[in-house]
C-alpha positions in Angstrom: 160.9 -16.7 -15.9 164.6 -17.3 -14.7 165.5 -17.1 -10.9 168.7 -15.3 -9.7 169.1 -17.8 -7.0 171.7 -19.8 -8.7 174.2 -16.8 -9.3 176.1 -17.2 -6.0 176.7 -20.9 -6.7 177.9 -20.4 -10.2 180.2 -17.6 -9.1 181.6 -19.9 -6.3 182.1 -22.7 -8.8 183.9 -20.3 -11.0 186.2 -19.1 -8.2 186.9 -22.8 -7.2 188.1 -23.6 -10.6 190.2 -20.7 -10.9 191.9 -21.2 -7.9 192.2 -24.9 -8.7 190.1 -26.3 -5.9 188.8 -29.5 -7.7 186.7 -31.2 -4.9 185.0 -28.0 -4.1 184.3 -27.2 -7.7 182.7 -30.6 -8.2 180.7 -30.2 -5.1 179.5 -26.9 -6.1 178.8 -28.1 -9.6 176.7 -30.9 -8.1 174.8 -28.3 -5.9 174.3 -26.2 -9.0 172.8 -29.0 -11.1 170.6 -30.0 -8.1 169.5 -26.5 -7.6 168.6 -26.2 -11.5 166.6 -29.2 -11.3 164.9 -28.1 -8.1 164.1 -24.5 -9.8 162.9 -26.4 -12.9 160.7 -28.8 -10.9 159.3 -25.8 -8.8 158.6 -23.7 -11.8 156.8 -26.7 -13.5 154.8 -27.3 -10.2 154.0 -23.6 -10.1 152.8 -23.6 -13.8 150.9 -26.5 -13.0 149.2 -25.0 -10.1 148.5 -21.9 -12.1 146.7 -24.1 -14.8 144.8 -25.9 -12.1 144.0 -22.5 -10.4 142.9 -21.0 -13.8 140.8 -24.1 -14.6 139.3 -24.0 -11.1 138.5 -20.4 -11.6 136.9 -21.1 -15.0 134.9 -24.0 -13.5 133.9 -21.7 -10.6 132.9 -19.0 -13.0 130.9 -21.3 -15.1 129.3 -22.7 -12.1 128.4 -19.3 -10.8 127.0 -18.4 -14.3 124.9 -21.8 -14.2 123.7 -20.9 -10.7 122.8 -17.4 -11.7 120.9 -18.7 -14.7 119.3 -21.4 -12.7 118.4 -18.7 -10.1 117.0 -16.4 -12.6 115.0 -19.3 -14.1 113.7 -20.2 -10.7 112.7 -16.7 -9.9 111.2 -16.1 -13.2 109.2 -19.3 -12.8 108.1 -18.3 -9.2 107.1 -14.9 -10.6 104.9 -16.4 -13.3 103.4 -18.8 -10.8 102.6 -16.0 -8.5 100.9 -14.0 -11.3 99.1 -17.1 -12.4 98.0 -17.9 -8.8 96.9 -14.2 -8.6 95.0 -14.3 -11.6 93.4 -17.5 -10.5 92.5 -16.1 -7.1 91.1 -12.9 -8.6 88.9 -15.0 -11.0 87.8 -17.2 -8.2 86.9 -14.2 -6.1 84.9 -12.8 -9.0 83.1 -15.9 -9.7 82.2 -16.2 -6.1 80.9 -12.7 -6.1 79.0 -13.2 -9.2 77.3 -16.4 -7.7 76.6 -14.5 -4.6 75.0 -11.7 -6.3 73.0 -14.1 -8.5 71.8 -15.9 -5.5 70.8 -12.8 -3.8 69.0 -11.5 -7.0 67.1 -14.9 -7.2 66.4 -14.6 -3.5 64.7 -11.1 -4.0 63.0 -12.4 -7.2 61.4 -15.1 -5.1 60.5 -12.9 -2.3 58.9 -10.4 -5.0 57.1 -13.3 -6.5 55.8 -14.3 -3.2 54.8 -11.0 -2.4 52.8 -10.7 -5.6 51.3 -14.2 -5.3 50.4 -13.7 -1.4 50.9 -10.1 -0.6 50.8 -9.1 3.0 47.9 -6.6 2.9 48.0 -3.7 5.3 44.4 -2.5 6.3 42.1 -2.3 9.1 39.5 -5.0 9.3 36.0 -4.0 10.2 33.0 -6.2 11.2 29.8 -6.2 9.4 28.1 -5.2 12.7 30.1 -2.1 12.8 28.9 -1.0 9.4 25.3 -1.8 10.3 25.7 0.3 13.5 27.5 3.2 11.7 25.0 3.4 8.7 21.8 2.8 10.6 21.3 -0.6 8.8 22.3 1.2 5.5 19.9 3.8 5.8 19.0 5.7 2.5 19.4 9.0 4.2 23.1 8.1 4.7 23.5 6.9 1.0 25.8 9.4 -0.7 26.3 7.5 -4.1 25.3 4.4 -6.1 26.9 2.9 -9.1 27.1 -0.2 -11.2 29.4 -2.0 -8.6 27.6 -0.9 -5.3 26.3 1.7 -3.0 28.2 4.2 -1.0 27.3 5.4 2.6 28.6 8.2 4.7 29.1 7.2 8.4 31.5 7.5 11.3 33.6 4.5 12.1 36.0 4.4 15.1 35.7 8.2 15.6 36.6 8.9 11.9 34.4 10.3 9.1 34.4 7.5 6.4 32.7 6.6 3.3 31.7 2.8 3.0 31.3 1.1 -0.3 29.4 -2.2 -0.4 30.0 -4.3 -3.4 27.7 -6.7 -4.9 29.9 -9.5 -3.6 27.6 -12.3 -4.9 29.1 -11.8 -8.4 32.5 -13.3 -9.0 33.8 -10.3 -11.1 33.1 -8.0 -8.3 34.9 -10.0 -5.8 37.9 -9.8 -8.1 37.5 -6.0 -8.2 37.4 -6.1 -4.4 40.5 -8.0 -4.1 42.4 -5.8 -6.6 41.1 -2.7 -4.9 42.4 -4.0 -1.6 45.8 -5.1 -3.2 46.5 -1.9 -4.7 45.4 0.7 -2.2 46.5 -1.1 0.7 50.1 -1.1 -0.4 50.5 2.4 -2.1 50.0 5.9 -0.8 49.8 9.1 -2.7 48.4 12.6 -1.9 46.0 12.5 -4.9 44.9 8.8 -4.6 41.9 8.1 -2.3 42.9 6.7 1.1 41.7 3.3 1.9 40.9 3.1 5.6 40.0 -0.5 5.8 37.6 -3.3 4.7 35.2 -6.2 5.6 36.3 -9.0 3.4 33.5 -11.3 4.4 30.9 -9.0 2.8 32.9 -7.4 0.2 32.8 -3.9 1.8 35.5 -1.1 1.4 36.1 1.9 3.8 37.6 5.1 2.3 38.2 8.6 3.7 35.1 10.8 3.6 35.5 13.4 0.8 33.2 16.5 1.7 32.8 17.8 -1.6 31.7 14.5 -3.4 32.9 13.6 -6.9 34.0 15.9 -9.6 31.1 14.9 -11.8 28.6 16.0 -9.3 30.2 19.4 -8.8 30.6 20.1 -12.4 27.0 19.3 -13.1 25.9 21.0 -9.8 24.1 18.0 -8.5 22.0 19.2 -5.5 22.7 22.7 -6.5 26.1 22.7 -5.2 28.4 25.6 -5.8 30.5 25.7 -9.1 34.1 25.2 -9.2 36.2 28.3 -9.9 38.3 28.0 -13.0 41.7 28.3 -11.1 40.8 25.4 -9.0 39.9 23.4 -12.2 43.4 24.1 -13.6 44.8 22.8 -10.2 42.6 19.8 -10.4 43.9 18.7 -13.8 47.5 19.0 -12.5 46.6 16.9 -9.5 44.9 14.1 -11.6 47.9 13.9 -13.9 50.4 13.6 -11.0 48.2 10.6 -9.7 48.3 9.0 -13.0 52.1 9.3 -13.4 52.3 7.7 -9.8 50.3 4.7 -10.9 52.2 4.3 -14.2 55.5 4.4 -12.4 54.5 2.0 -9.6 57.1 -0.9 -8.8 57.3 -3.8 -9.3 54.1 -3.6 -11.5 52.8 -0.4 -13.0 49.1 0.3 -12.9 46.9 1.3 -15.7 43.6 2.8 -14.2 41.3 1.9 -17.2 38.2 3.6 -15.8 39.3 7.2 -15.3 36.3 9.7 -15.3 34.9 12.6 -13.3 32.7 10.2 -11.3 36.0 8.4 -10.0 37.7 11.7 -9.0 36.7 12.9 -5.5 37.0 16.3 -3.8 37.9 17.0 -0.2 36.7 20.1 1.7 39.5 22.1 0.2 38.6 20.9 -3.4 42.0 18.9 -3.3 41.2 16.0 -5.8 41.9 12.4 -5.4 41.6 9.5 -7.8 39.7 6.4 -6.8 38.0 3.2 -7.9 40.9 1.2 -9.0 38.7 -1.9 -9.0 39.2 -2.6 -12.8 42.7 -1.3 -13.0 45.4 -3.7 -14.7 48.9 -4.3 -13.7 51.7 -4.6 -16.2 54.8 -6.9 -16.1 57.4 -4.4 -17.6 60.8 -5.1 -18.6 62.5 -1.8 -17.2 65.5 -2.1 -19.7 63.0 -1.4 -22.4 61.1 1.5 -20.8 61.7 3.8 -23.8 59.1 1.6 -25.7 55.4 1.7 -25.3 54.2 -1.2 -23.3 51.0 -2.9 -24.3 48.8 -5.7 -22.8 46.3 -7.6 -24.6 42.8 -7.5 -22.6 39.3 -7.5 -23.1 38.2 -3.6 -23.3 36.3 -2.5 -20.1 35.6 1.0 -18.7 33.0 3.8 -19.5 31.9 4.8 -22.8 33.3 8.0 -24.1 36.4 7.6 -22.0 37.6 4.4 -23.3 40.6 4.6 -25.7 39.3 4.1 -29.3 42.4 2.0 -30.2 42.2 0.0 -27.0 38.3 -0.5 -27.8 39.2 -1.7 -31.3 42.2 -3.8 -30.7 42.2 -4.8 -27.1 45.8 -3.4 -26.7 46.0 -1.5 -23.5 48.8 1.0 -22.8 49.7 4.0 -20.5 48.3 6.3 -23.0 44.9 4.6 -22.7 44.6 6.6 -19.5 45.9 9.6 -21.4 42.9 9.6 -23.6 40.4 9.5 -20.7 42.3 12.4 -19.0 42.0 14.5 -22.1 38.2 13.9 -21.8 38.2 15.1 -18.1 40.1 18.4 -19.1 37.5 19.1 -21.7 34.8 18.6 -19.3 36.7 20.8 -16.6 36.6 23.5 -19.2 33.1 23.1 -20.5 31.0 21.2 -17.9 29.4 19.5 -20.8 28.6 15.7 -21.2 31.5 13.6 -22.8 29.3 12.6 -25.7 30.7 14.3 -28.8 32.6 16.7 -26.7 36.0 16.5 -28.6 34.1 17.5 -31.9 32.3 20.3 -30.2 35.5 21.9 -28.7 37.5 21.3 -31.8 35.0 23.1 -33.9 34.7 25.9 -31.5 38.3 26.6 -31.4 38.2 27.5 -35.0 36.5 30.7 -34.0 37.2 32.5 -30.9 33.9 33.7 -30.2 32.5 30.2 -30.2 35.3 29.0 -28.0 34.3 31.5 -25.5 30.7 30.5 -25.6 31.5 27.0 -25.1 33.6 27.5 -21.8 31.6 27.0 -18.5 30.7 30.6 -17.6 29.9 29.4 -13.9 33.7 29.0 -13.4 34.3 32.9 -13.8 36.4 34.8 -16.3 38.7 32.3 -17.9 42.1 33.6 -19.0 41.7 33.1 -22.7 45.6 32.4 -23.6 46.0 29.7 -21.1 42.5 28.2 -21.6 43.2 27.8 -25.3 46.5 26.2 -24.7 44.9 23.7 -22.3 42.1 23.0 -24.5 44.6 22.2 -27.4 46.6 20.0 -25.0 43.3 18.0 -24.1 42.5 17.6 -27.8 46.0 16.2 -28.5 45.4 13.7 -25.6 42.3 12.4 -27.3 43.8 11.7 -30.6 42.6 8.4 -32.2 46.0 7.0 -32.7 48.1 6.3 -29.5 51.5 7.4 -31.1 49.9 10.8 -31.8 49.2 11.5 -28.0 51.6 13.3 -25.9 53.6 11.8 -23.0 52.1 12.4 -19.7 55.4 12.8 -17.6 57.5 14.8 -20.1 54.8 16.8 -22.0 51.5 17.1 -20.2 52.6 17.4 -16.7 55.1 20.4 -17.3 52.5 22.2 -19.2 49.7 21.8 -16.5 52.4 22.9 -14.0 52.7 26.1 -15.6 49.0 26.6 -15.9 48.5 25.8 -12.3 51.2 28.3 -11.3 49.4 31.1 -13.4 46.2 30.1 -11.7 47.7 30.2 -8.2 48.7 33.8 -8.8 45.2 34.9 -9.7 43.8 33.0 -6.8 46.1 34.8 -4.3 45.0 38.1 -5.7 41.3 37.2 -5.3 42.0 35.9 -1.8 43.6 39.1 -0.7 40.8 41.2 -2.3 38.2 39.1 -0.7 39.6 40.0 2.8 38.8 43.6 2.2 35.1 44.2 3.7 32.3 44.8 1.3 31.3 48.4 0.7 27.9 47.9 2.4 29.6 47.0 5.7 31.1 50.3 6.0 29.5 53.1 7.9 29.0 56.4 5.9 30.2 58.3 9.0 33.0 56.1 10.3 34.3 54.8 6.9 34.9 51.6 8.8 33.1 48.4 9.5 29.9 48.6 11.5 29.6 46.9 14.8 25.9 47.3 15.2 24.3 48.2 11.7 20.9 50.2 12.1 18.7 51.8 9.3 18.0 55.6 9.9 14.9 57.6 8.6 16.8 58.3 5.4 16.9 54.7 4.6 20.8 54.4 4.8 22.5 51.9 7.3 24.7 53.4 9.9 26.6 52.3 13.0 24.3 52.8 15.7 26.6 54.8 18.0 27.9 56.9 15.3 24.4 57.9 13.9 23.1 58.5 17.4 25.9 60.9 18.1 25.2 62.7 14.6 21.6 63.2 15.4 22.5 64.8 18.7 23.8 67.8 16.8 22.1 67.5 13.3 18.6 67.0 12.1 19.6 66.2 8.6 20.9 62.9 6.8 24.7 62.7 6.6 24.2 61.2 3.1 21.7 63.3 1.5 21.7 66.3 3.6 17.9 66.3 3.6 16.0 66.8 6.9 15.3 63.4 8.7 11.6 62.7 9.4 12.4 61.0 12.8 15.1 59.7 15.0 14.1 56.0 15.0 16.6 53.4 14.3 15.8 49.8 13.1 18.3 47.0 13.4 19.5 45.8 9.8 19.5 41.8 10.6 20.5 40.9 6.9 23.6 43.1 7.0 24.4 41.9 10.5 24.2 38.2 9.5 26.4 38.9 6.4 29.0 40.4 8.5 29.1 37.8 11.0 29.6 35.1 8.0 32.3 37.4 6.5 34.2 37.6 9.8 34.1 33.8 10.2 35.4 33.2 6.8 38.2 35.8 7.0 39.4 35.3 10.5 
């Protein structure tokens, strides 16, 4: 780039030479040359400065790029470090949580193990003197039952009606039964399991709630001429026993198999509500709850009552929940027939082939059985008593729903009978008033009338209001039998 600064000097030199001014021309020539040198040097310096500036800019740009790359690398490293740190912290937290859960689980297992080894039993302790006083020194008059494991006495303990079972504690195996009965019944409660009130550990005595109607066996076979159980109550009892069994089988942490289920071990209260008792020879299973879909077995020596023992258990010693199902099937057959258990499955199976024979084998004292439901119940009972365990139905998913439908049908019939029983019998009605008599009396015609009604009739009539024949006299005799029956009926239906 050429500068225009030298133009006035050059012009001045030309003017000086033209007008012949030598000295001034020389001077101007010197000045011109000096100015050229100065401009040349200045331009060189400017170019040099530009180059230095460009180099500085390039160096600065490179430094910026390097700085940016370094910053990015640093930030990236920090991000990776932060991510790795977060992952590590998360893994450490998860490991800590797993360890805490494991410690808690191990602690719970230890507590459960301690509770199984040395359980804290919850029951009232009675003294032997209390038993002797309450039972009048174990009087035979108060004895209400006797079995292979001891005698049972009715008494009143601490203002509560109770049944005291005294085991033969001298035998070691019976002391084990005592301990097991205490262990099971003191820790579990169910509406259809007998309630344990207390015990006397020193003498091997157990105290239960008193069951007014005794055992199912006594009622089926009408011991002491007791009243028979209606069929609709038998349907309900079957459902109640099944629900108690399911409760035992589902007990945690150790399911329970009864092993001695039979009518003698099923008790009835004043309302014929059934309760399963006598769990002294029950067995508790250690079950893996992750494998509950499989049948659980336990190797043990066969015990129980003949005709109620599972044949497969008796043959192999392998006990399962369906061992109780077999005994339950036998109980249903006895509820239907009120026959001894010996060869009962064969009798019912043979009778079911012909409808007439099946009707004949049913317990007639139970009333008019509904044939459709009864045949289905008998078929269900026979399936429970199959020889092979795998052929028997499941108690919770198959047996109980069927029994519940039978129970509901029976309840409807019972309600109809109950409503009909509230209507007064026809012989309680006065022929004149068409209503229940208040003072029943027998007139000369042999018919029973309400005293006031027949007296008013005889004031205007001399004939019988029923036969229309002449009355021989006007004497009236109290009808004590009808009066007593009416009092009992009013008491029952009040």
